MARTISE-684567 format. One line per 8 residues: number of its first residue (from 1); their letters; for each residue z, x, y of C-alpha. Coordinates in Angstrom, 2 decimals. Layout:
NUM	a	Z,X,Y; ...
***
This chain:
1	mlssmrfa	176.25,95.41,-89.69; 175.10,93.52,-86.80; 177.54,95.60,-84.78; 177.23,98.87,-86.17; 176.15,101.74,-84.31; 173.55,102.91,-87.19; 172.09,99.44,-87.02; 171.26,99.66,-83.11
9	iallsiic	169.91,103.18,-83.67; 167.56,102.07,-86.22; 166.55,99.14,-84.08; 165.79,102.08,-81.42; 163.98,103.89,-83.34; 161.79,101.15,-84.46; 161.44,100.41,-80.92; 160.35,103.71,-79.85
17	iasvigtv	157.66,103.86,-82.48; 156.30,100.28,-81.31; 156.34,102.11,-77.51; 154.11,105.13,-78.75; 152.06,103.13,-80.53; 151.58,100.92,-77.12; 151.01,104.08,-75.35; 148.42,105.59,-77.18
25	lrqhepav	146.70,102.47,-78.37; 145.28,100.52,-75.59; 146.64,97.34,-74.50; 145.07,93.75,-74.03; 141.29,95.01,-74.48; 138.85,92.62,-75.91; 138.40,92.21,-79.55; 134.91,93.98,-79.90
33	nyvnqfgp	136.61,97.49,-78.06; 138.63,97.38,-81.05; 135.71,97.02,-83.68; 133.57,99.10,-81.98; 136.48,101.95,-81.88; 138.22,101.60,-84.91; 135.57,99.56,-87.17; 136.16,95.72,-88.00
41	fwaqlflv	138.89,96.53,-91.21; 141.60,98.25,-88.34; 140.40,95.73,-85.33; 141.08,92.86,-88.11; 144.74,94.30,-88.73; 145.88,95.62,-84.96; 145.25,91.70,-84.14; 146.99,90.19,-86.88
49	lklnavys	150.52,92.82,-86.00; 149.83,92.39,-82.45; 149.05,95.91,-81.91; 146.78,95.06,-79.20; 149.75,93.61,-77.16; 153.05,95.88,-78.54; 155.47,94.52,-75.90; 154.62,90.79,-75.97
57	awwfllil	154.43,90.58,-79.63; 156.71,88.27,-81.39; 158.57,91.01,-83.79; 158.69,93.24,-80.66; 160.61,90.71,-78.65; 162.57,89.97,-81.68; 163.57,93.74,-82.20; 164.76,94.05,-78.59
65	aflvtsts	166.94,90.49,-79.03; 168.51,92.18,-82.02; 169.11,95.22,-80.43; 170.76,93.59,-77.29; 172.92,91.55,-79.72; 173.98,94.88,-81.56; 174.43,96.42,-78.85; 176.68,94.20,-76.99
73	lciakhap	178.54,93.36,-80.63; 179.05,97.45,-80.36; 180.58,97.39,-76.74; 182.84,94.00,-77.56; 184.05,95.63,-80.30; 185.30,98.95,-79.16; 185.64,98.55,-75.44; 189.00,96.66,-75.34
81	kyladlrh	190.67,99.68,-77.71; 188.83,102.22,-75.12; 190.24,100.59,-72.21; 193.51,100.56,-74.32; 193.01,104.24,-74.51; 192.72,104.93,-71.03; 196.09,103.05,-70.34; 198.13,104.75,-72.73
89	ykenlrvq	199.37,107.87,-72.45; 200.60,108.06,-76.05; 204.32,109.31,-75.01; 205.78,108.07,-78.24; 203.95,110.26,-80.24; 206.26,111.61,-83.01; 207.77,115.23,-83.04; 206.99,115.92,-86.63
97	slqafhhq	202.86,114.71,-85.24; 202.66,117.76,-83.41; 202.49,120.25,-86.13; 199.49,118.72,-87.72; 197.27,119.76,-84.71; 195.05,122.30,-84.51; 196.10,123.94,-81.09; 199.65,124.30,-81.26
105	asahlaet	202.35,126.38,-79.46; 206.23,126.54,-79.05; 208.57,128.83,-77.01; 212.06,129.10,-75.74; 212.66,128.37,-72.22; 215.69,128.94,-70.12; 215.68,125.71,-68.41; 217.08,122.39,-69.26
113	paqaaqrv	215.19,119.95,-70.97; 214.81,117.63,-67.89; 214.25,120.48,-65.15; 211.59,122.30,-67.66; 210.32,118.70,-68.31; 209.68,118.11,-64.28; 208.00,121.69,-63.70; 205.83,121.13,-66.69
121	gaqlagsg	204.78,117.56,-65.37; 204.12,118.90,-61.80; 202.06,121.79,-62.69; 199.93,119.58,-64.86; 199.37,116.90,-62.37; 198.48,119.76,-59.80; 195.89,120.79,-62.52; 193.89,117.53,-62.44
129	wkvrlqer	196.17,116.20,-65.79; 197.56,112.35,-65.36; 201.20,112.91,-66.60; 204.11,110.48,-67.74; 207.55,111.40,-68.54; 209.60,110.25,-71.44; 213.32,110.82,-71.83; 214.45,110.25,-74.96
137	sdgwmvaa	217.93,110.45,-76.68; 217.34,113.96,-78.21; 214.76,115.82,-75.53; 212.47,115.15,-73.42; 208.03,114.07,-74.01; 205.57,115.10,-71.61; 202.16,113.35,-72.25; 199.39,114.41,-69.74
145	kagaahki	195.57,113.15,-69.89; 192.11,114.34,-68.76; 188.63,113.77,-69.27; 189.22,109.68,-69.68; 185.83,109.72,-68.35; 184.32,110.59,-71.85; 184.98,107.24,-72.99; 184.00,105.48,-69.83
153	gylaahsa	180.49,107.51,-70.27; 180.27,105.57,-73.86; 180.83,102.30,-72.41; 178.14,103.35,-69.58; 175.31,104.67,-72.01; 176.00,101.22,-74.60; 175.83,99.13,-71.46; 172.49,100.97,-70.16
161	ivliclgg	170.97,100.12,-73.38; 171.94,96.26,-72.74; 170.39,96.05,-69.23; 167.38,98.13,-69.86; 166.35,95.80,-72.74; 167.22,92.74,-70.29; 165.03,94.00,-67.67; 162.64,94.74,-69.79
169	lldgdlmv	162.57,91.28,-71.11; 162.82,90.13,-67.80; 159.74,92.02,-66.48; 157.65,91.40,-69.87; 155.71,88.69,-70.84; 158.52,86.57,-71.74; 158.37,84.64,-68.71; 154.29,83.96,-69.32
177	raqmllgg	155.24,83.54,-73.06; 157.70,80.44,-72.16; 155.36,78.69,-69.31; 152.16,78.70,-72.08; 154.40,77.54,-74.95; 157.10,74.65,-72.66; 154.48,74.45,-69.36; 150.93,73.72,-71.23
185	kttfsgsg	149.66,76.80,-69.89; 146.72,78.20,-72.29; 144.36,81.74,-71.73; 140.89,81.20,-70.26; 137.99,82.72,-71.96; 134.76,81.47,-70.22; 133.51,83.00,-66.96; 132.58,81.49,-63.52
193	miadvpeq	134.24,81.62,-59.91; 138.04,81.78,-59.79; 138.39,78.65,-57.46; 136.74,76.53,-60.44; 139.26,77.48,-63.11; 141.24,74.71,-64.03; 145.04,74.23,-63.29; 146.03,74.83,-67.17
201	hrlsvrnp	144.81,78.81,-67.10; 146.78,78.76,-63.48; 150.32,79.61,-63.23; 152.71,78.67,-59.95; 153.33,80.74,-57.12; 156.99,80.28,-57.88; 156.70,82.21,-61.24; 159.71,84.74,-61.17
209	tfrgnliv	158.05,87.44,-62.83; 154.41,88.78,-63.59; 152.31,91.55,-63.46; 148.54,91.51,-62.99; 145.30,92.88,-61.28; 143.48,92.11,-58.17; 140.29,93.35,-57.43; 139.01,93.12,-53.80
217	aegaqsgt	135.96,94.35,-52.46; 135.31,95.76,-49.04; 135.14,93.42,-46.46; 136.35,90.58,-48.67; 140.18,88.85,-49.57; 141.26,87.25,-52.66; 144.80,85.68,-53.50; 144.49,85.40,-57.17
225	ailnqsdg	145.75,88.25,-59.62; 144.22,88.34,-63.48; 147.11,88.67,-66.27; 145.28,90.21,-69.47; 146.16,88.55,-72.53; 145.18,89.37,-76.18; 142.96,85.96,-76.01; 141.60,85.51,-72.50
233	illqdlpf	143.18,85.70,-68.93; 145.75,83.69,-67.34; 145.23,83.45,-63.49; 148.35,84.19,-61.10; 148.39,82.54,-57.56; 149.80,84.41,-54.76; 151.77,83.60,-51.82; 149.32,85.42,-49.74
241	svelkkfi	145.91,87.05,-49.34; 144.65,90.16,-49.69; 141.84,91.42,-47.44; 140.47,94.75,-48.05; 139.12,96.47,-44.56; 138.12,100.07,-45.70; 138.74,101.93,-48.38; 138.79,105.63,-48.40
249	veyystgm	138.18,108.26,-51.25; 138.47,112.04,-51.09; 137.02,114.14,-53.76; 138.41,117.61,-55.21; 135.21,120.77,-55.79; 135.85,119.39,-59.57; 134.36,115.65,-58.55; 137.75,113.92,-59.15
257	prlfasev	139.60,111.76,-57.11; 141.90,113.69,-54.25; 143.04,110.63,-52.31; 142.07,107.18,-52.74; 143.99,104.57,-50.44; 143.35,100.64,-48.93; 143.93,99.73,-45.63; 144.33,95.95,-46.06
265	vlhdketg	145.68,92.98,-44.43; 147.78,90.64,-46.29; 147.28,87.04,-45.04; 150.34,84.58,-45.41; 148.99,81.21,-47.07; 152.07,79.65,-45.70; 152.62,80.48,-42.13; 149.30,82.00,-41.38
273	asvekrie	150.69,85.83,-40.21; 148.83,88.23,-41.20; 150.48,92.00,-41.73; 148.49,95.26,-42.27; 149.43,97.95,-44.50; 148.28,101.12,-45.96; 148.44,101.18,-49.90; 148.03,104.45,-51.49
281	vnhpasyq	149.01,105.99,-54.95; 152.41,106.06,-55.19; 153.00,104.28,-51.79; 153.12,100.80,-52.39; 153.07,97.77,-50.27; 155.41,95.17,-50.56; 156.01,91.61,-49.21; 157.65,88.48,-50.12
289	gieiyqss	159.11,90.50,-53.26; 156.18,91.54,-54.33; 154.75,95.14,-54.44; 151.11,95.85,-54.57; 149.85,99.31,-55.76; 146.59,100.93,-55.79; 145.89,101.16,-59.24; 141.98,102.20,-59.10
297	fedggsrl	138.77,101.39,-57.22; 135.20,100.49,-58.76; 131.90,99.05,-57.69; 132.46,96.15,-55.40; 128.78,94.55,-55.41; 126.57,97.49,-54.21; 123.34,96.57,-53.20; 120.31,98.53,-55.43
305	qlravplv	117.00,98.89,-55.09; 114.80,100.24,-58.19; 111.39,101.24,-59.06; 109.72,100.63,-62.55; 107.95,103.72,-63.34; 105.44,102.69,-66.13; 105.26,105.31,-69.06; 102.51,103.51,-70.88
313	pgmksfev	98.77,103.03,-69.69; 97.96,99.75,-68.08; 101.29,98.95,-66.71; 102.18,98.25,-63.09; 104.84,99.11,-61.02; 107.26,97.11,-59.30; 110.12,96.56,-57.66; 113.50,95.27,-58.29
321	ngevgast	116.43,94.40,-55.78; 119.86,94.10,-57.38; 123.56,94.18,-57.17; 126.26,95.92,-59.29; 128.14,93.42,-61.31; 124.80,90.61,-61.16; 121.58,90.30,-63.29; 118.19,89.12,-62.60
329	qitmgegq	114.74,88.59,-64.80; 112.52,90.91,-65.52; 108.68,90.92,-67.31; 107.62,94.05,-68.58; 103.69,92.90,-68.81; 101.79,89.91,-69.17; 102.63,87.95,-72.93; 105.97,89.29,-73.13
337	aplemeft	108.97,87.44,-73.22; 111.40,87.73,-70.03; 114.08,90.13,-69.94; 117.41,89.96,-68.28; 118.35,93.02,-66.28; 121.72,93.39,-65.92; 123.16,95.81,-63.29; 126.15,97.52,-64.64
345	glrtinve	127.29,100.36,-62.65; 126.50,102.86,-59.51; 127.83,106.55,-59.13; 127.40,108.09,-56.00; 128.91,111.66,-56.99; 128.15,113.13,-60.12; 129.73,116.64,-59.84; 128.97,119.03,-62.99
353	nmganpgd	129.46,122.14,-64.41; 125.55,123.75,-64.27; 126.95,127.36,-64.92; 126.86,127.52,-68.68; 124.09,129.16,-71.16; 121.09,126.87,-70.94; 120.06,127.91,-74.35; 123.60,126.88,-75.80
361	avqggtdv	122.32,123.13,-75.98; 119.88,123.66,-78.48; 121.99,126.48,-80.72; 122.55,125.33,-84.48; 119.62,123.34,-85.10; 120.34,120.42,-82.67; 117.57,118.00,-82.38; 115.73,118.27,-78.92
369	rkvdlrss	115.84,114.68,-79.13; 119.43,114.30,-78.82; 119.11,114.79,-74.87; 122.90,113.89,-74.63; 124.15,114.73,-70.88; 127.54,114.37,-72.36; 127.70,115.87,-75.77; 124.90,118.19,-76.92
377	ldnhlgag	124.36,119.08,-73.18; 128.00,119.45,-72.78; 127.58,123.01,-71.84; 124.92,122.51,-69.13; 126.99,118.87,-67.50; 130.31,118.74,-68.78; 133.17,116.56,-67.09; 133.97,117.24,-63.98
385	nkvttprd	137.58,118.27,-64.77; 136.26,120.40,-68.26; 137.41,124.20,-67.83; 134.20,126.01,-69.04; 133.12,129.63,-68.07; 131.30,130.12,-65.98; 131.87,127.54,-63.83; 129.17,126.54,-60.99
393	lrnvgpsv	130.44,123.11,-60.47; 127.50,120.76,-58.28; 127.17,117.62,-57.42; 123.98,116.43,-58.87; 123.59,113.13,-57.23; 123.87,109.22,-57.45; 123.36,107.57,-60.73; 122.80,103.99,-61.75
401	syklrdaa	123.63,102.17,-64.92; 121.49,98.81,-66.34; 121.08,96.75,-69.42; 118.10,95.12,-70.82; 118.94,92.17,-72.89; 116.65,90.26,-74.74; 116.41,86.26,-75.85; 118.57,87.24,-78.61
409	gqarefnn	121.40,88.51,-76.59; 120.56,92.01,-77.64; 120.96,94.55,-75.20; 120.30,98.29,-74.51; 122.05,100.23,-71.65; 120.04,102.98,-69.39; 121.98,105.31,-67.14; 119.16,107.15,-64.96
417	ymlpvdmg	119.76,110.02,-62.14; 118.04,109.41,-59.00; 117.47,112.98,-58.10; 116.03,115.89,-60.44; 118.53,118.14,-61.98; 118.38,121.96,-62.48; 119.55,122.47,-66.26; 119.78,126.12,-65.04
425	dgqpvylw	116.51,127.19,-66.38; 114.61,126.94,-63.20; 112.87,123.55,-64.11; 114.61,120.51,-62.09; 113.75,117.19,-64.73; 114.59,113.98,-63.99; 117.11,112.62,-66.56; 117.08,108.96,-67.98
433	gvretlad	119.39,108.39,-70.19; 119.69,105.17,-73.21; 122.10,103.99,-75.79; 121.95,100.83,-78.28; 125.57,100.18,-78.19; 129.06,101.26,-76.09; 130.10,103.08,-79.12; 127.19,105.55,-79.07
441	qfrylrip	126.72,108.01,-76.27; 123.60,108.48,-73.96; 120.50,110.00,-75.13; 118.52,111.39,-72.23; 114.98,111.85,-71.90; 114.15,115.09,-69.65; 111.12,114.77,-67.46; 110.23,117.92,-65.52
449	adeqssyr	109.34,117.80,-61.93; 106.26,119.00,-60.30; 105.80,121.52,-57.40; 106.66,118.06,-55.28; 109.97,117.26,-56.84; 108.14,114.06,-58.18; 107.96,112.88,-62.22; 104.39,111.76,-61.37
457	gflrlkaa	102.91,115.13,-62.37; 104.37,114.11,-65.79; 103.36,110.83,-65.76; 99.60,112.02,-64.62; 99.44,114.20,-68.15; 100.67,111.70,-69.99; 98.09,109.57,-69.15; 95.63,111.90,-69.48
465	lqtpamre	96.96,112.34,-72.79; 96.24,109.02,-74.21; 92.59,109.14,-72.34; 89.90,110.40,-74.99; 87.66,111.40,-72.68; 89.89,113.56,-70.50; 91.34,115.15,-73.96; 87.68,116.16,-74.82
473	ravqqyve	86.82,117.48,-71.59; 90.23,119.54,-71.76; 89.21,121.12,-75.31; 86.03,122.16,-73.89; 87.67,123.64,-70.97; 89.90,125.57,-73.42; 86.88,126.55,-75.78; 85.08,127.90,-73.17
481	gaveagrp	87.83,129.77,-71.80; 88.97,130.94,-75.06; 85.49,131.85,-76.83; 82.45,133.66,-75.62; 79.78,132.16,-75.26; 77.66,133.97,-78.05; 79.82,132.69,-80.51; 78.87,129.24,-81.48
489	alreqlya	80.28,128.52,-84.98; 83.92,129.81,-83.73; 83.48,127.56,-80.61; 82.71,124.75,-83.15; 85.57,125.07,-85.60; 87.91,125.56,-82.56; 86.70,122.89,-80.58; 87.68,120.92,-83.69
497	salkalvi	91.05,121.90,-84.74; 91.92,122.09,-80.64; 90.76,118.18,-80.42; 92.76,117.08,-83.86; 95.94,119.09,-82.68; 95.63,116.89,-79.43; 95.03,113.89,-80.91; 97.43,114.34,-83.65
505	fagdgqtg	100.08,115.28,-81.13; 99.39,112.14,-78.76; 99.69,109.89,-81.45; 97.19,107.14,-80.58; 96.16,106.15,-84.37; 93.23,108.04,-84.80; 94.04,109.98,-87.49; 95.55,107.44,-89.48
513	assvtglq	97.64,110.33,-91.21; 101.07,109.09,-90.10; 103.19,106.90,-87.67; 105.07,109.52,-86.04; 104.25,111.44,-82.80; 104.42,114.99,-80.73; 106.11,117.65,-82.18; 107.22,115.67,-85.28
521	aisafmeq	103.67,114.16,-85.68; 102.59,118.10,-85.94; 105.00,118.86,-88.54; 104.34,116.24,-90.58; 100.50,117.04,-90.73; 101.43,121.26,-91.19; 103.46,119.92,-94.70; 100.62,118.01,-95.83
529	nvpegera	97.60,119.79,-95.00; 99.08,123.45,-95.33; 100.51,125.56,-98.17; 103.87,126.20,-97.89; 103.35,129.99,-97.50; 101.15,129.70,-94.68; 102.55,126.87,-92.84; 104.81,129.52,-90.73
537	kagevlvr	101.67,131.25,-89.30; 99.32,128.52,-89.10; 101.83,126.62,-87.63; 102.70,129.01,-84.50; 98.40,129.04,-84.07; 98.33,125.41,-84.05; 101.64,125.05,-81.22; 99.65,128.00,-79.04
545	ilngvlfe	96.09,125.90,-79.26; 98.06,122.74,-78.51; 99.61,124.39,-75.10; 96.78,125.57,-73.95; 95.04,122.52,-74.47; 97.76,120.51,-72.63; 97.53,122.93,-69.71; 93.62,122.15,-69.25
553	lmqvartd	94.18,118.84,-70.00; 96.75,119.06,-66.86; 93.89,120.68,-64.71; 91.82,118.11,-65.56; 93.70,115.43,-64.20; 94.43,117.11,-61.41; 91.29,117.57,-60.70; 90.05,114.09,-61.19
561	eglaplap	92.62,113.27,-58.35; 91.35,115.64,-55.80; 94.23,117.89,-56.40; 94.43,121.96,-56.78; 94.67,122.97,-60.10; 98.01,124.44,-61.08; 98.68,128.49,-60.23; 98.97,130.52,-64.00
569	naqtqrfm	102.62,131.95,-63.16; 106.03,131.10,-64.12; 106.78,128.21,-62.51; 103.54,126.17,-63.64; 104.90,127.67,-67.28; 108.33,126.21,-67.35; 106.84,123.22,-66.00; 104.50,122.89,-69.05
577	tqsvlsls	107.07,123.80,-71.75; 109.51,121.32,-70.69; 106.52,118.95,-70.51; 105.57,119.10,-74.22; 108.95,118.30,-75.23; 108.87,115.65,-72.87; 105.92,114.20,-74.19; 107.38,114.24,-77.64
585	dallypep	109.84,112.66,-76.74; 108.65,110.09,-74.31; 106.32,108.38,-77.48; 109.81,107.71,-78.75; 111.77,106.25,-75.59; 112.06,102.64,-76.48; 110.82,100.88,-73.19; 107.45,101.06,-71.58
593	lvfeltqf	109.40,100.89,-68.04; 111.76,103.02,-66.50; 113.94,101.87,-63.51; 114.54,104.72,-60.66; 116.95,103.91,-57.99; 114.96,104.27,-55.01; 117.89,102.83,-52.32; 121.40,101.67,-52.59
601	dqvqasvf	123.98,100.42,-50.29; 127.43,101.37,-51.69; 130.15,98.76,-51.68; 133.63,99.87,-52.78; 136.42,97.89,-54.27; 139.88,98.19,-54.87; 141.91,97.88,-58.02; 145.46,96.66,-56.96
609	qvakapgk	148.34,95.97,-59.52; 150.57,93.33,-58.04; 153.75,92.88,-59.65; 157.16,90.54,-58.84; 159.72,92.50,-61.17; 163.39,91.08,-60.76; 164.28,93.22,-63.70; 163.17,96.21,-61.96
617	lvvylgcl	166.55,96.63,-60.50; 168.54,95.91,-63.40; 166.28,98.62,-65.08; 167.18,101.13,-62.47; 170.88,99.92,-63.12; 170.87,100.46,-66.46; 168.90,104.10,-66.00; 171.68,105.01,-63.76
625	flilgvfa	174.33,103.90,-66.55; 172.51,106.12,-68.74; 172.38,109.18,-66.89; 175.93,108.93,-65.97; 176.61,107.70,-69.90; 175.16,110.47,-71.64; 176.28,113.16,-69.01; 179.95,112.05,-69.27
633	mlyvrdrr	179.71,112.02,-73.05; 178.21,115.43,-73.38; 180.01,117.55,-70.27; 183.57,115.78,-70.33; 186.11,116.90,-72.74; 188.67,114.01,-73.76; 192.12,115.78,-73.79; 195.49,114.79,-74.60
641	lwvwlapr	198.62,116.70,-73.94; 202.02,116.66,-75.64; 204.91,118.91,-74.78; 208.30,118.37,-76.32; 211.20,119.64,-74.80; 214.56,119.51,-77.31; 217.86,120.90,-75.78; 220.00,124.09,-77.14
649	adgssdar	223.67,124.44,-77.12; 223.38,126.86,-74.44; 221.78,124.44,-71.93; 218.43,126.25,-72.35; 215.48,124.01,-74.15; 213.01,124.98,-77.23; 209.43,124.11,-76.27; 206.63,123.03,-78.94
657	malstnrr	203.15,121.99,-77.15; 199.99,120.33,-78.95; 196.56,119.46,-77.38; 194.00,117.36,-79.59; 190.31,117.06,-77.81; 187.08,115.32,-79.29; 185.55,118.38,-79.65; 186.37,121.67,-80.74
665	tldvdrdf	184.76,124.52,-78.90; 185.52,128.21,-77.70; 186.13,126.82,-74.21; 188.97,124.60,-75.23; 190.65,127.25,-77.38; 190.55,129.28,-74.12; 191.66,126.54,-72.16; 195.06,126.03,-74.30
673	eglshkll	195.64,129.72,-74.37; 195.82,129.50,-70.37; 197.88,126.44,-70.68; 200.54,127.81,-72.85; 200.59,130.68,-71.06; 201.33,128.87,-67.58; 203.46,126.41,-69.14; 205.66,127.77,-71.67
681	gtspsgeq	204.85,131.39,-70.82; 203.35,132.52,-74.19; 201.20,135.38,-74.87; 197.82,134.64,-75.83; 198.59,134.86,-79.49; 200.83,131.89,-78.80; 204.65,134.17,-78.45; 206.76,133.67,-76.02
689	r	206.13,136.58,-73.53
***
């Protein structure tokens, strides 16, 4: 069974299925990533079956070993027979056996058997056949063969499988696993500086094969690669260090990288020699048998300056400085526990599609609070490579990401855009995003930009909404402008309704009716106090009053700061419409502060893949064998031809010809007809002419 072809094909099928799993499922990810993506049950199952590290799993290596053994036994079993068949012409075939072949012909030749044998042999040799003549007591046998490469193709194709598997084992984790098992090496799962990692977590520079990642920031150098394992990492010391002099990145109009390359200097640790190289995608550098590939790029520790923007009264603004990848402690206010602020990312280019219909984002009952730049607002700001009609690709500027982590280790992640973004409706907004876990998508608070392209106009209105005295002044101005002076009862009624609507919307607890705020509080108030049949009309009136009072509240706030009132035009209307939605959303924002990006100094880092792969040449040789073997088996026909020449009494001869082939096709039929006509002079029907 071990040497049977069916067993080898079954093993090969299992390897193909495992390879598909290893391609679809990201390998060597932290366990928490699988839990977030697939859930605890499936994540645990993946870890037990080693599907997170398919190519280094014990069962995958065992299947490879069995496949190599099975295929090698197949070759050993059939190779002697095939090699012997290549040497033999089978000229000892019995004459009676020629009658059993599908392709056969007979004719009467005027030549003697010897003369006919010489002529037929010469004609076949001239057509590329290998010929052997055998003289018997009762005649001559001409044996010829062609297409012997077909059998060589069989051996080459099966040898290719063995070579490719051996090369894969050499360049896989087999050597690393052996060092961990026999050399006492263990994975490292802690944190700290690479130089401080103990020796038992490091692999020697004499390691014959490895494949790892090397991250180097601009102006820095590194000589230690990281080998990701399912339960941690191993460090691979290199015989040289890589210094990144300059990182180059160019973009398409879609925002996707068109080219990224690295200009590096390789410093030999033993000789001290320095070699300059340029590494691009698909153009690696090679040094001391180690290939250095340009894998990707990321932030190399950009320096950031952020400003805290208070969303609630009584809090003060302050500056925060940091680097991407680092963290610092901040305090939101007096008496509050400090938080750990982790700077997670900086994107200087965000190319988005701004050509979609602005109303599409809220169609179908979408909650306006689900302001998701990559989901519910996908028609506004899709991925840079997304095909949408119409397309208006635009760089909306830099964005910064950070996390706020409490003492219990719980963290929220934030993603804020530096500049206001025009969503297509003519009202630019600041996008401040938040999500609770990595599995969630960002939900964006949209803050309208005022006439100075600043968020301060909105914050001015928000602060006024939380001030009872300013609310009362705004209501008084609204009532005076809406009702004539001679109708005191109507003025008093409108004053009470407008003030109540403003207080409910502010959600400052004065009504005691509900804990909800904003538009949700208005909706809850209507459900509790207005009959169902009258809610639509009453709600329309109440919202109209609320909009009018908020406009007057903005005017009061601007007057108190010595600013000119807003002109009642279309731009002001767009600003106030968005402000009403943003005020409702801002009351649900989970933090009292938002950190805006004010300045940054970008530092790029290159991610290299370094590989020492002695099995690569073995795999290439196996691929060459596989191509040659498959083509030989598919396109080369193994053919054998026999011509028996028996003497007659008058000195002439009777000829009988037969052909065998590994595949019967129409081409073979035509070839045999041509041969019979050429050698025996027969017609296409097989009759003598």
